[in-house]
C-alpha positions as CSV (number, residue, x, y, z in Angstrom):
1,M,-11.1,-13.7,13.8
2,P,-10.6,-13.2,9.6
3,T,-12.8,-10.8,8.0
4,W,-13.4,-10.6,4.4
5,K,-14.6,-7.1,4.7
6,G,-16.2,-5.1,7.5
7,P,-19.7,-4.1,7.9
8,A,-21.2,-1.9,5.3
9,H,-24.7,-1.7,7.2
10,P,-25.4,1.3,10.1
11,A,-27.3,-1.3,12.1
12,A,-29.9,0.4,14.1
13,A,-28.4,3.5,13.3
14,D,-32.0,5.6,13.6
15,G,-32.4,4.4,17.3
16,G,-34.8,1.6,16.1
17,P,-34.7,-1.9,17.5
18,P,-31.9,-4.0,15.7
19,P,-32.7,-5.8,12.6
20,P,-32.5,-9.7,11.9
21,A,-29.4,-11.2,10.5
22,L,-29.0,-13.8,8.0
23,F,-26.0,-15.4,8.4
24,V,-25.3,-17.9,5.1
25,D,-22.3,-20.2,4.6
26,R,-20.9,-19.8,1.3
27,D,-19.7,-23.5,-0.6
28,G,-22.6,-25.3,-1.7
29,V,-25.0,-22.7,-0.5
30,V,-24.0,-19.4,-2.6
31,I,-21.5,-20.7,-5.0
32,A,-21.2,-24.3,-6.2
33,D,-18.8,-26.4,-4.2
34,R,-15.5,-26.9,-5.7
35,D,-13.8,-28.4,-2.9
36,Y,-10.7,-26.2,-1.6
37,L,-11.5,-23.4,-4.3
38,A,-8.7,-21.2,-5.2
39,D,-9.3,-20.2,-8.7
40,P,-11.7,-17.5,-9.3
41,D,-12.9,-19.0,-12.6
42,G,-14.4,-22.0,-10.8
43,V,-16.8,-19.0,-8.7
44,A,-20.8,-19.7,-10.1
45,L,-23.2,-18.5,-8.1
46,L,-25.6,-20.5,-7.5
47,P,-29.3,-19.9,-9.4
48,G,-31.4,-17.1,-7.3
49,V,-29.1,-16.7,-5.0
50,A,-28.8,-13.0,-6.0
51,A,-32.3,-12.2,-6.1
52,A,-33.2,-13.7,-2.7
53,L,-29.9,-11.6,-0.9
54,A,-31.5,-8.4,-2.9
55,R,-34.9,-9.5,-1.5
56,A,-33.7,-9.9,2.0
57,R,-31.9,-6.7,2.3
58,A,-34.6,-4.9,0.7
59,E,-36.8,-6.2,3.4
60,G,-34.2,-4.9,6.4
61,W,-31.8,-8.0,7.0
62,L,-28.6,-8.0,7.4
63,L,-26.4,-10.3,5.2
64,I,-23.4,-12.2,6.6
65,G,-21.4,-14.5,5.4
66,V,-19.9,-17.3,7.7
67,T,-17.6,-19.9,6.3
68,N,-15.1,-23.1,7.6
69,Q,-12.0,-22.3,5.1
70,S,-9.7,-24.9,6.3
71,G,-7.8,-24.8,2.7
72,I,-5.8,-22.3,3.8
73,G,-5.0,-23.8,7.8
74,R,-4.2,-27.1,5.6
75,G,-1.8,-25.6,3.0
76,Y,-3.8,-26.1,0.1
77,F,-4.5,-22.3,-0.9
78,G,-3.5,-18.8,1.3
79,E,-5.0,-15.7,2.2
80,A,-4.4,-14.1,-1.4
81,E,-6.2,-16.6,-3.2
82,F,-8.9,-16.9,-0.3
83,S,-9.3,-13.0,-1.5
84,A,-9.4,-13.2,-5.2
85,V,-12.1,-15.9,-4.7
86,M,-14.0,-13.6,-2.8
87,E,-13.2,-10.6,-4.7
88,R,-15.0,-12.7,-7.7
89,I,-17.8,-13.7,-5.5
90,E,-18.7,-10.0,-4.7
91,A,-18.1,-9.0,-8.2
92,D,-20.7,-11.8,-9.4
93,L,-23.0,-10.7,-6.9
94,A,-23.3,-7.0,-7.2
95,A,-23.4,-7.2,-10.9
96,A,-26.6,-8.9,-9.9
97,G,-27.5,-6.6,-7.5
98,A,-26.6,-7.8,-4.1
99,R,-24.2,-7.9,-1.8
100,F,-23.2,-9.4,2.0
101,D,-22.9,-6.8,4.5
102,A,-19.5,-8.6,6.4
103,F,-17.8,-12.0,5.7
104,Y,-16.4,-14.1,8.5
105,Y,-14.2,-17.2,7.9
106,C,-12.3,-19.4,9.9
107,P,-9.0,-20.7,8.0
108,H,-8.0,-23.3,10.4
109,G,-8.1,-27.1,10.1
110,P,-10.8,-29.6,12.1
111,A,-8.0,-30.7,14.5
112,D,-6.5,-26.9,15.5
113,D,-9.0,-26.8,18.2
114,C,-10.1,-23.1,17.3
115,P,-13.1,-21.6,18.4
116,C,-14.0,-19.9,15.3
117,R,-14.7,-23.3,13.5
118,K,-18.6,-24.2,12.7
119,P,-20.3,-25.4,14.4
120,R,-18.4,-23.3,17.5
121,P,-19.8,-20.1,17.9
122,G,-16.6,-17.8,17.3
123,L,-17.8,-16.4,13.6
124,L,-21.3,-15.6,15.5
125,R,-19.5,-13.7,18.5
126,E,-17.5,-12.0,16.0
127,A,-20.3,-10.2,13.9
128,A,-22.1,-9.8,17.3
129,R,-18.9,-7.0,18.5
130,D,-19.2,-5.7,15.1
131,L,-22.7,-5.6,14.1
132,T,-25.9,-4.9,16.2
133,W,-28.7,-7.4,15.2
134,D,-31.5,-9.2,17.1
135,P,-30.3,-13.1,17.7
136,A,-34.0,-13.6,18.5
137,R,-35.0,-13.1,14.5
138,S,-31.8,-14.4,13.0
139,W,-31.2,-17.5,11.0
140,V,-28.4,-19.3,9.6
141,V,-28.6,-20.8,6.4
142,G,-26.3,-23.9,5.3
143,D,-25.7,-27.4,3.6
144,K,-24.5,-29.3,6.7
145,A,-25.5,-30.1,9.9
146,S,-22.8,-27.9,11.4
147,D,-24.5,-25.1,10.2
148,V,-27.5,-25.8,11.6
149,A,-26.2,-26.6,15.1
150,L,-24.3,-22.9,14.7
151,G,-27.4,-21.8,14.5
152,R,-29.6,-23.6,17.4
153,D,-27.0,-23.1,19.8
154,A,-26.5,-19.6,19.9
155,G,-30.4,-19.4,19.4
156,L,-30.6,-18.6,16.1
157,G,-32.6,-20.5,13.3
158,G,-30.8,-23.1,11.2
159,V,-31.8,-24.2,7.8
160,L,-30.4,-27.0,5.6
161,V,-30.4,-26.5,2.1
162,R,-30.3,-29.5,-0.6
163,T,-27.9,-27.9,-2.7
164,G,-23.9,-28.7,-1.9
165,Y,-23.8,-31.6,0.9
166,G,-27.3,-30.9,2.0
167,R,-29.0,-33.8,0.4
168,G,-26.9,-36.2,2.1
169,Q,-27.4,-34.7,5.1
170,E,-30.9,-34.2,5.3
171,E,-31.8,-37.7,7.2
172,A,-29.5,-36.4,10.0
173,V,-30.5,-33.0,10.5
174,R,-34.2,-34.3,10.3
175,T,-33.8,-37.0,13.2
176,R,-31.7,-34.7,15.6
177,W,-33.5,-31.6,15.5
178,A,-37.2,-33.6,15.2
179,G,-40.0,-31.1,16.2
180,D,-37.8,-27.9,16.7
181,D,-39.9,-25.4,14.6
182,R,-36.9,-23.4,14.4
183,V,-35.2,-25.7,12.1
184,F,-36.1,-26.4,8.4
185,V,-35.4,-27.8,5.2
186,A,-35.0,-26.2,2.0
187,D,-34.5,-26.6,-1.4
188,D,-32.2,-24.0,-1.9
189,L,-30.9,-20.2,-0.3
190,A,-34.3,-19.0,-2.9
191,A,-36.3,-21.2,-0.9
192,A,-35.1,-20.6,2.8
193,V,-35.4,-17.1,2.7
194,D,-38.9,-17.0,0.9
195,R,-39.8,-19.0,3.7
196,I,-37.8,-17.4,6.8
197,L,-39.3,-13.8,5.3
198,A,-43.1,-15.0,5.3
199,A,-41.8,-16.2,9.1
200,T,-40.1,-13.5,10.3
201,P,-40.1,-9.6,10.4
202,G,-37.7,-7.8,8.6
203,G,-35.8,-5.2,9.6
204,E,-37.6,-2.2,8.3
205,A,-41.4,-1.3,7.6
């Protein structure tokens, strides 16, 4: 399974309970969505993202990126271009005091019938092999119904943000998961993190 960078967080190294994990989609959630982004100069962090991620980390959460990148499988750009974009994202987040523990991506197209393209659970399964985290307290945040489905199908919470494609998917998400208290809609990643942290015990006291 393609992984942008390996785990950097010693999960439950002290023998304590596993921490919760925040799984975050990339395009339209962390950065402005530019279809099939292949140029690092097109990277633009969305407002409040770095501060929200830093706050979650400070409260003991694992931060894990999960993204479909079918532009690779479609031949629109290669692994080198993808890596260059990820390096820019990593640098911009670091400059603002934030970072991900790991980032998993699916390079396949919709017709490839792979196990890792969201909402299929391959990316979560890979993260479970690499890191120790508590599914019962973990969440997936994204701008598509497929992100919410990824979380709920695996027993995690799911959040749709209104950035990126989110506004256009809000009605479908509200209808499909009506009455599910582990699904909600937020304006952006910062608002989602605020609500998640208020409702979910973190990884550290």
